[in-house]
C-alpha positions in Angstrom: 120.2 123.1 55.3 119.5 124.5 51.8 119.9 122.2 48.9 119.9 123.1 45.3 119.3 120.4 42.6 119.8 121.1 38.9 118.1 119.2 36.1 117.6 119.6 32.3 121.2 119.1 31.0 122.0 116.9 28.1 123.5 116.7 24.6 122.3 118.9 21.8 123.5 120.0 18.4 124.6 123.5 17.8 121.7 125.8 17.2 119.5 123.8 19.5 117.9 124.6 22.9 117.9 123.3 26.4 116.1 124.5 29.5 117.9 124.0 32.9 115.9 124.1 36.1 117.1 124.4 39.7 114.9 123.3 42.6 115.5 124.5 46.2 114.7 122.5 49.3 115.5 122.6 52.9 114.4 126.2 53.5 110.8 127.2 54.2 110.8 130.4 52.1 112.1 128.9 48.8 113.6 131.2 46.2 111.7 134.2 47.5 114.2 134.4 50.3 117.4 134.5 48.3 119.0 137.9 47.5 121.1 136.5 44.7 120.4 133.6 42.4 122.5 132.6 39.5 123.7 130.1 36.9 127.4 129.4 36.5 129.3 127.1 34.3 132.7 125.5 34.2 134.4 123.9 31.2 137.3 121.5 31.6 140.5 123.4 32.3 138.7 126.7 32.8 137.5 128.7 35.8 133.9 128.7 36.9 132.2 131.7 35.4 128.9 133.5 35.8 126.4 132.9 33.0 123.4 134.8 34.4 122.1 136.0 37.7 119.0 137.5 39.1 118.5 139.8 42.1 115.6 139.3 44.5 113.9 142.3 43.0 113.9 140.7 39.6 116.8 142.5 37.8 118.8 140.2 35.7 122.4 140.3 34.3 124.0 138.1 31.7 127.5 137.3 30.5 128.3 139.0 27.2 128.8 135.6 25.6 125.2 134.5 26.3 123.3 137.8 25.9 120.3 137.5 23.6 120.5 133.7 23.7 120.0 132.7 27.4 117.2 133.8 29.7 117.2 133.4 33.5 113.9 133.3 35.3 112.1 132.3 38.5 109.1 130.0 38.3 107.3 130.8 41.4 104.6 128.2 40.9 107.2 125.4 40.7 109.7 127.1 43.0 112.5 126.8 40.5 115.2 129.0 39.0 115.4 128.3 35.3 117.8 129.0 32.5 116.5 128.9 28.9 119.3 128.4 26.5 118.7 129.0 22.8 121.0 129.0 19.8 123.5 126.9 21.7 127.1 126.9 20.5 129.9 124.4 21.0 131.6 126.8 23.4 128.6 126.6 25.7 129.6 123.0 26.6 130.3 122.9 30.3 129.0 121.8 33.6 126.3 124.2 34.7 125.7 125.0 38.3 122.9 126.7 40.2 123.9 129.0 43.1 122.1 131.2 45.6 122.8 133.3 48.6 120.6 135.1 51.2 123.1 137.8 52.0 122.7 141.1 50.4 125.9 142.7 51.5 127.7 142.6 48.2 126.6 142.7 44.6 125.4 139.5 43.0 128.0 139.9 40.2 131.0 139.5 42.5 131.8 136.0 41.2 131.3 132.4 42.4 132.9 133.1 45.8 130.0 135.4 46.6 127.5 132.5 46.6 127.1 130.2 49.6 124.7 127.5 48.2 125.5 125.4 45.2 124.0 122.5 43.3 125.9 119.5 42.1 125.8 120.6 38.5 124.3 119.3 35.3 126.3 118.7 32.1 125.5 120.5 28.9 127.2 119.2 25.7 126.8 121.0 22.4 128.1 119.3 19.3 128.9 121.2 16.2 
C-alpha cells in the first residue's frame, strides 16, 4: 500500500518562504513509478485545488496564482516530491496535500479526483 507523508508546513509572514516535502513509502519503485505527482491545497470553505503537478517525464504545470513563486520538483536522492514556495501571500494559507497516481490514462491536470494516493496534509499559514 502506497503511503504519502508531507512535511515542512508552518507559519510564516507574507513575503517569506517555505519548502514542503512529500515522502513515498510502501512501493518498491518510489516516485519514479508515478505518472502524475502533484501538490494540492484546500482553504476553509473552499474546494481542493491543484497548486502544481509534474508528469513522469518531468514536465511541470502550475496554477496561475502561484506561477513564478512556487516550484515543484523531485529529489531523486531523497525520494521526495518537493514544493518550494517563495513570496508567500496570505491567500496561500491552506492545508497542502501531496498526491500521486500510477495511471497514465488521463491528463495530470484533471483535478483531485484523478489522483488515487494522498497524504494527510500539512498546514501552511501566511500572516500579513
